[in-house]
N, C-alpha and C positions, 0 to 999 in steps of 0.2 A: 812415404811413413815406415815401409817395410821394413826399413833397415834400423828403425827407430826401436820397432818390439826386438829386430835381432841384437843387440847393443844394451839392454835392460840389464842392473845385477844380476847377478845367480842366483841371489837368492827371493827372486822373485818370478814363480812360475809362469809361463805361459799363457793360461786362462787365466790366473790373478792377475797378470800386468793388465791382460785386452779387460777385464774387468774394473781394474783400477785407472789404468791410461783414458780410458775411452769415455771417463767421469758417471756420474752416478745416473742411476737408472731412471731418470725422469722422462726418456719415451715410451714408457710403461704408460697405458692407459689411465693405469690409478692417478699417478701424479698428472696427467691431464685433464681428466675430470677434478682434480683437484685447484687446479692452476685455472681453468674455465668460472670457477665457482668465486674463486679467491677475486678474481680481477672484476667479475662480475655483482661481489657485494660492495668492491672498492669504489665502483662507477657507477653503481645504478642503486644501490642501498643506503647506502652511509649519507651522501648527500641531502638525505629528507631525514636524520639523524638528529640530537637538540648540537648546539653549537659548543659545547665540551667536548664531546663523543666527537664530533669532527676533527676538532682540534687534535685531542688525541691521535687517532688513526691518520691523521696525516704524520704528524711527527714521527710516527710507530713507521709510516712506509719512508721516510725520508732518512731514518736509521736502517732500514732493512739496506737501503740503499747503499750506505755508507758501509755496515756490515760486509755487504754482496763482494763492493772494493778492495777491502781490507784483506779479503778472504782469496782475492785471486793472489793476491803475495800470500798469504800467510798459507791459507789451505791447500793451493792449488801448484802454488810455487815452491812451495816451501823456504820464502822467505821470510823470518821473522821481524819483522818489522813494529815498532812504537811510534811511528810518527806519523802516520796517518791525520792524525788532527791537524799536522799542518797543512795540509791540502783542503782537508776540508774548510778550515780556520781562515784561512787566505781567499778562500773561494768565495766564502762567507761575506770576508770587506772586500772582496775586490767588486762585490755585487752589490753591498752598499754605499761605498763610496761612489762608483762611477753612478749610482739611483740618484745620490743627492745632489750634484754636480749637472749630471746629462740624462732630459727627459725622454728614457728610453724605452722601446718595447722589452717585455718579459724576455724573450728568446733571446736577442743580445747579451742582456743583461748574465743570461746564465750559462750563453758561449762564453765570456766572458772572464767568469766562477771558472768555467771548466777550461779554457787555457791557460788561468792564472794556475791554477791547480797542478795541470798537465808540466807546466815551466817551471813550477817548485819538487816536482817529485821526477823530472829531468836533473835537475841539478843535484838532487839528494843521490839517485841512482848513478851518475857520475862519480859523486864525493867518495859512495861507501861500495863500488861497481867492486873492488878487489876484497871486500868484509863480508863475511859469514856469520852466521848462528849467533850468540848471548855476546859477543863485540858490535855485530849491526844492531841488535835491538838497543843496548844502552847508548848508539851515536844515532841513531832515530829520536830517540826519547831526549836526549837530550838538543838534539837542535829544536823540540816542539816545547823543551822548556826553555829556549834561549829566545823562542818566536813570544811565548807568554810572556816576561819580564821585561822584551821591547813592550809589544800592545800596551803592556799594563801601566808603562812607564813612559807612553810616547800620549803628547797633548790631540796632535795632530790627527790622530785617528781615534779620540775619543777617552785614554786613559784607562785608567779602571772601569768607570762607566760602562764603557764599551758606546757603538754607534745606534740611533734611532730609525729608522727608516719605517718610510710607509709603503715602498715598493712601489715597482711599476703598477698603471692603472691599467693594463691595456696586454693582451700576448697573440700576433697575428692578426691585431683590428677587434679582437672577441676582448669583452670588458670582464676586470678580475679583481672588481673593486669588491665585489660581495663577496662575504666567509663560503659560501659553497661554490661559485665559480674560481674562487682559487684555489679551492680544494679540487675541485674536477680536475683544474687544469695539473696544480702540485701530481695528483693521481695519475692523470694521462704522461708527464715525463717520466716521472720513477717507472712505469712499468716500459715506456721506452728506450729507457735507461737501462734496465735489469735485462731487456729482450736483446741490449746490444750486448751486453757483458758476456749476456748466453750463449751469443753467436761467436763472442771471442772463443770461449770457454768448450763450446764443440769442433773448433775450426783447425788445422793444424799446430795454429802457436799456442792452443791450449793445448796439445798433446807432445808440445814440446817443452811445457810449461811442468807439466806432470813427471816427464822424463828426468827435468833438472831436478824437481824434487826428488827423485828416487839416486840420483848420481849427475851430479853438474859434471863432474869429468867425463865423463862418458860423453856425453854432447860434445866434446872434443873429437873422439871417434869418427863421428857420424861429417866432420865438416862444419860445426855449428858453434857461433861464437859464445859463448853462453855470459860472458860478461854483455854482450849485445843485448839479448835476451834479458838477461835480468834488469838491463836499461829502459826498454820497451814496455816490460811489465810495470815497472812503477811508474810511469807515464801514462798509460791503461788506465791505473790505476788509478794515480793521482788526480787523471779527469775529470772521472766519474765521481769521486771523494769531492772536488772544487764544484762538480755539477749540482751534489748532493749541497753543498755549505751555500751556496746559491737559491738553492729550494727553503732550504731552512730558514736565511736570511725574509724570503718572501711571506711564509708561514710564522713568523714569529716577530717580526718587525723589528728586529735589533740582534746585533752580534755583540758578541762580551769577548775580553781577552781567555775567560774560561775555554772559549774553546780548544784553545794549544794545550790546556793542563796536561796533566799527564793520566788522568784518568779519565778524560775523554779519545783519548790515544787506545785505555786499554778496555772500553766497554763494548768497541766491536769484535775483539778478540775475545770476550767472553759471550757475546751472542753467537760467536761459528762456532765458538766452543760448545756451545749450551744447543743449538742444531743441530752441528755434526760439520766436522773441516772439510770432510771428503765430501760433500753434497753441495751440490749449486744452490738448493733450497734450503738447506738446513741454516744459513744466517737469514734466513727470512723469518722462520718459527723461534730465533733464538732474540731476533729482534721484538717480537711479537711478545715472546714470555718476557723480557726486560722490560721492555714499554710498562706491559700491565702492572707488573709486581712493582715497580717503582711508582705508579700513579696511585694504584692501589692503598701502597705500605707509607706513604712521603706524608708527613704530619701526623701519624701514632709514635705505637711508644715503641716500634718496633722499624732498627733501620733498616732498611732496605738492601743494604750491603751483605747486610749479615744473610739473610734470609737468598738470597743470592750464593752467597757463598757456599752455605749447606747445600744449595740447591746443584750448583757445580761439580761439590766431593763428590755429590750421590749418582748426580752423570758420568761425571771420570769412570768409577769405583763401578757402577754398573753396566750402563750401555757407554763405552769409550767412543764409542762412533757417532756421539750424538742421537737428539730423540725424534731426529725423521728415520733414525734405523731401528725404535725400539722393537714393532711391529717382526724385523730379520732376529734380531738378537732372541726376541722369544722363540719366533720358529727353530732357533738353531738349540736353544736348549732344554726343546723337548724333545728335537731329533734327538739330542745326547741322552735324554733319559729313555726314549722310545729304545736307543741300540743297547746301552747297558743293562737297561731290565730285558731283553731276550736274549743277550749275549749269560745274564744269569742263571734264567731259564735253562738256554741250551746247555750250562755246562751243570744245571742240577740234573 
């Protein structure tokens, strides 16, 4: 991996490259404590809450996993993709269709959802292997709209009404028919999938992704094929998105063609932008903000999208690195103020 650092673009200094490429500072004790608190809250406190609260937090956790899978491409690899809803939606439909015809355990259904998402992502990766930037964004968005139209007009998959499914009754032999047990299962699966993504992010492959984000041409000088890296990144992201789609089917007991709509592809990108593209935990915070606002503003006099848009503008202008870097941004501003004050005092 030392060769990777040596081949960085000249605009990136050695010190800043180490910080940016090795990823977020989640190894610090602060983030470890926050992670333990959040996981403990999800697994121990939430199951005792009211039904509506449990439902909201379960869907927020699924959205966070969906946003994490999207940010693997958009934030870490620099691949602008608006087709994550395709992988998410196909995973949802796969879990729903299989559960209607076969009485399977929840784990095989989730495996099928993840495999469906991975297969679709692999195909999209091969189709777009030579395409980057806005052309890639538009092409993946078009693929999502094609899926939306197909599933909306095909009666065998429910058409516009979608598919209603009761979901599996057991997971690894454990009864998950009650809302509490289903939530605990969803929470555990989200934590495991997020941990797997974090392992990918901290692995040498994650380092290669961040080098590709800086300049994919430089990878060729290292003997690494950028096309293969891109396809593999698509496949991993699609598998996690399909996995999240399967969990969504279990939690909501319905899947409609709206999961393929362009708004569902933009939502995880919005969550990542709110939390911070360059941070692993950023999309999690962004998903929490997004879910809380949409839940509290839906049905009111103010359009949730209007509020989210206004917040996004403020975040981009004030804290371009996302809300998880607010503390760092404030420290930098204070440090700059102190330096300028000291300079003026010394000059006087």
